[in-house]
C-alpha positions as CSV (number, residue, x, y, z in Angstrom):
1,M,24.9,13.9,35.9
2,R,25.7,10.2,35.3
3,I,29.3,9.1,35.3
4,I,30.0,6.6,32.5
5,A,32.0,3.6,33.6
6,Y,35.2,2.6,31.8
7,D,33.6,-0.5,30.4
8,E,30.7,1.4,28.9
9,K,33.0,3.9,27.3
10,R,35.1,1.2,25.9
11,Q,32.1,-0.6,24.4
12,T,30.8,2.6,22.9
13,Q,34.1,3.3,21.3
14,R,34.3,-0.2,19.8
15,L,30.8,-0.3,18.5
16,P,31.4,1.5,15.1
17,A,34.3,-0.7,14.3
18,V,32.4,-3.9,15.0
19,C,29.2,-2.9,13.2
20,L,30.6,-1.1,10.2
21,P,30.9,-4.1,8.0
22,Y,27.2,-4.8,8.4
23,L,25.8,-1.3,8.0
24,F,25.6,-1.1,4.2
25,T,25.2,-4.7,3.3
26,Y,22.6,-4.0,0.7
27,Q,25.1,-2.0,-1.3
28,R,27.6,-4.9,-1.8
29,P,27.7,-6.4,-5.3
30,D,26.8,-9.9,-4.1
31,C,23.6,-8.6,-2.4
32,Q,21.9,-7.0,-5.4
33,G,18.2,-7.0,-5.1
34,M,18.2,-6.8,-1.3
35,P,16.0,-4.0,0.0
36,N,17.6,-1.2,2.0
37,T,14.8,-1.1,4.5
38,N,12.8,-3.8,6.3
39,N,9.4,-2.1,5.7
40,R,8.1,-5.0,3.6
41,I,8.7,-7.7,6.2
42,E,7.4,-5.4,9.0
43,G,4.2,-5.0,7.0
44,V,3.8,-8.8,6.7
45,F,4.4,-9.3,10.4
46,T,1.8,-6.6,11.2
47,D,-0.8,-8.4,9.0
48,L,0.1,-11.7,10.7
49,K,-0.4,-10.3,14.1
50,K,-3.7,-8.7,13.2
51,S,-4.9,-12.0,11.8
52,L,-3.8,-14.0,14.8
53,N,-5.5,-11.5,17.2
54,N,-8.8,-12.0,15.3
55,H,-8.6,-15.7,16.1
56,C,-7.4,-15.5,19.7
57,G,-9.1,-18.8,20.9
58,M,-6.9,-21.1,18.8
59,S,-4.8,-23.8,20.3
60,E,-1.0,-23.7,19.9
61,T,-1.0,-26.4,17.1
62,N,-3.7,-24.5,15.2
63,R,-1.8,-21.3,15.6
64,K,1.3,-22.9,14.1
65,R,-0.8,-24.3,11.3
66,F,-2.3,-20.8,10.7
67,V,1.1,-19.1,10.6
68,L,2.4,-21.7,8.1
69,G,-0.7,-21.2,5.9
70,F,-0.3,-17.5,6.2
71,F,3.2,-17.5,4.9
72,K,2.4,-20.0,2.1
73,A,-0.4,-17.7,1.0
74,S,1.7,-14.5,1.2
75,R,4.5,-16.1,-0.9
76,K,2.1,-16.7,-3.8
77,L,1.2,-13.0,-3.9
């Protein structure tokens, strides 16, 4: 059995109070249109990673150029 230190217990008790204002941000009136999940951006990053892995021999400058072009192309969709 692991004994929880006083600092860990205190941090755990404080966590809900600190994080609560940020938990349901998408429901605030000034954030209308904000998705309640991050599935869309995760899908974009997955596609980007797959595309970069297909072109693994690129230099760093070409990789940066590729990422910028990828996001410009995905914004137009």
